[in-house]
N, C-alpha and C positions, 0 to 999 in steps of 0.2 A: 557496758556500764561499770562492771566491777573492775575489769582490767585497767581502765583509765584511773579509777580511784586508787587502786593498789600502786600504780606508778607514782602517784602523788605522795601517798603515805610512806612508801618505801624509798623515797628519793635519796635519803642520806645513806642508804645501803648500796647505792649505785646499781640499781636493778637493770638487767638486760631484758627488754620488752620485745617479745616476738608475737607478731600477728600471723595469720595463716599464710600470708605471703612469704614470711621468713621461715616458717616451720609448719609442715603438714603433719599434725600429730597422729594421723591415721597410717603413716608410713613408719613402720617399726625401725628399719635400718637408719632412716633419716633422724628419727628421735634419738636413737642410740649414739649416732655419730656426733650430733650437735651437743648433746649433753656431755658426752665424754670429752669433746674438745674444750668445752667451757669449764667443766668441773666446778659447778656452782656449790655453794653451801646450802642453798635452799632452792627447791623447785616448787613453784606455785602454779597449779592448773586452774585458770579462770575461764578456760574454753569449754563450750558446751553447745549442743544443738538443742536450743530451747523453744523452738517453734512447736508447741505441744500438738496442735492439730496436724501440722505437716508430718510429724513423726509417725502418725498412723499410716500414711501412704509411702513414707520413706524409711521403712523400718531398718533397712540395711545400713543407711547412713547414720541413723540414730544409734544403732548398736556399735558401729565403728567409732563414732566420735565420743559418745557418752560411756561406752563400755570398753572396747578393746584398746582405744587410744590411752585410756587411763592406765591400763595394764602396762603399756609400753613406757609411759612416763614414770610410773612407780618403779618399774624394773631398772630403768636408767638411773633414777635417783638413788636407788639402793646400790647400784654398781659403783657410784662415785661417792657414796657416803653422805648424800645430801638429805636434809629434812624434806619430806614430801607433804604438800598441802593440796587438798582437793575439795572442791565444793559440790555438795549434793543438795537434795531437795526434800521438801515435805511430801512430794508426790511418790516417794518410795513406799509410803503407807497407803492403805486402801481407804482411809477416811471414814471409818465406821466407829471410831472410839470417841465418845462424847467428852472424855476427860483429857483429850490431847495426847501427845506422844513425847515421852522422855527419851534420852539418848540410848538407854538400854532396852527399849521396846523393840521387839523383833519386827522388821518390816516384812510384809508378805502380801502377795496378791495385789500389786499396784493395778489401778483401774485403767491405765493407758500405757501405750508403748514408751512414751517419754519416761514415765516412772520406772518401767521395767528396765530400760537401758541405763538409767542412772543407778538403779539398784545393782545392776551387773557391774558397773564401775566400782562400787563399794566392795562387792564380793571379790573382785580381782585384787584390790589392795589388801584385804584381810587374808586372802590366800597367799600372797607374797610374804606378808608378815609372818604367817604360820610356818613358812619355810626358812625365814631369816628374821629372827627376833630383834636384830640390831637396827632394823629400819625404823627411824623416827618419823611418825606420820600423824597428820591431823585430817580427819574427814569432817568437814564443816557443813552441816545441813542448814539451809536457810530457806526463805520463802517470800513470795510477792515482792521481788526486788525492783527497786526504782532508783533513778539518779544517774550520775555519770553522763554518758553520751550514748543513748540508745533508746529504742522504742520501749515504752513502759506504760503501765496503767495510768499513772498520774498525768503524764503528758497527753495521753489519748483522751482522757476524760476532760481535761482542760480545753483541748481543741474542739471536742464535740459540743461542749457547753457554749463556746464562742459562736458556733454555727447554728445551734438549735435552741429552741425555747424549752424543750422537754426531752429528757432521755430516760430510759429504763435500765436498771442495773440489778443483777441477781442478788437476792437476799437470803439464799439458803446454802451458801458455801462459806465456811468459816476458816480463817487462817490468820497469819500475822504479817504485816508489811515489814519490809527491811530497807532502810536507806543504805545504798551502796557505800557511801562515805563511812557510815558507822560500822559496816561490816569490815571494811578495810582496816579501820582503826583497831577493831577487836582482833583481827588477824595478827596484826603486829604485836598487840599485847599478849596474845597467846604464845607467840614465839619468844618474846622478851621475858615472859614469865616462866619459860621452860616447863610448861605443863606436860603431864604425861601423855604419851601417844593415846589416840582413841578418837571417838566420835563426839562432836560438840554441836549443840544447837545454838545458833546465833540469829536472833531477830530483834527488832524493836519490841518493847514490851507493850502489852495491852492491859486494859483494866481487868478484864477477865482472862487470867493467865492460862486457864485450861481450855477455853473455847476460842478466844481471839475475837475477831470482828468479821463482818461480812463485807463483800465487795461493795454493797450498797452503803454501809457505814463509811467505808473508805472514800467513796465518791462524794458523799455528803460533806465530809471534812475537807476534801479538796475544794469544793465549791465555797464553803464557809470562809476558808482562808484566802481564796483567790477571787472572791466575787467582785472586788473593785476592778479587776482586770477583765473578768469574764462578762460581767453584767449581772445586775441584781434580780431581774425578772426571769428567773430560770426555775424549772421544776425537775426534780429527780424523783422518779417513781420506782418503787421496788417491784420485783417480779420473781417468778420461779425459774429455775434453770431450764425447765421444759419449754419456756417461751423462746429460748435461744439455743436450739439444737446445734451441736457442733460435732465434728468428726471424732474428737477425743472426749471421753468422759472426764469429769473432774472429781476429785475426792470431796466429799461433803464437809468433813470435819478433820482438818489436818493441821491444827495448831501445834507448833513445836514448843516444847517446854524445856527451858534451860535450867539444869540442876547443877552444872559444874563451874560456871563462870560468874563473875560479878555481872549484874544485869545491865543491859544497855538502856538508854533513856527511852521515855515513852514515845510511842509512834506519832502522836499529835505534835510533839515538840520537834521531832525530826522532820516531819512533813512540812511544818511551818518554815523551818530553816531552808529546806530545799526550794519551796515555792517563792520565798522572799529573797532568795539568793540571786 
């Protein structure tokens, strides 16, 4: 989702776009060789193992892709003097703070392997920076990503509503949606603005900035915007997470609060653009 949008937004900078067929980021020597040969000004890591439930049973792969591979990329970026950009997640937090999470809040005790592996990636970057203060880096935390070209909640809900008259969606997990196009735009602004290195929270804004919205709220808005295509006689019911047991726990309250950057547009406006696009 994000890689495709970054390719569009960074088009004028002549980006080199590698998928896993061109570069296996879990192979340290391969990463070092390809980055050294190219000598880019900027290295953006939009790769991740994001199948949250699968991470529970594929812990080794999650740690390799979301943790160790980030270290290899950051080291290589440092070696060639490139700015390093890495995307992380709200799942690095345990989701117990009703007031949301700011950039300087310390992440601890993620509730699933995915969150643990992403936190490990963040720690590797910080560790490299502590040894070489010259590395320019941005760790961008985001959440509930949709758009581009990939499986996401918006498309899943739209397809379910086309097939069914009634669906249930959990109403006790809070966060903030993020349109991949908006995230890519903000990434470019971050670079062009030459902001200081550090951690940044980038999501679309919600009316309640500290708490965000629930997946049920998200699903309802998808239906309201898209009901001419989906069909009007549909029902979305809310339920508790316990009704849909899954291999990986989800944080209950994981809204990311942006205190460093100009705010992105409201989530409803972004969602409408995506669905009507």
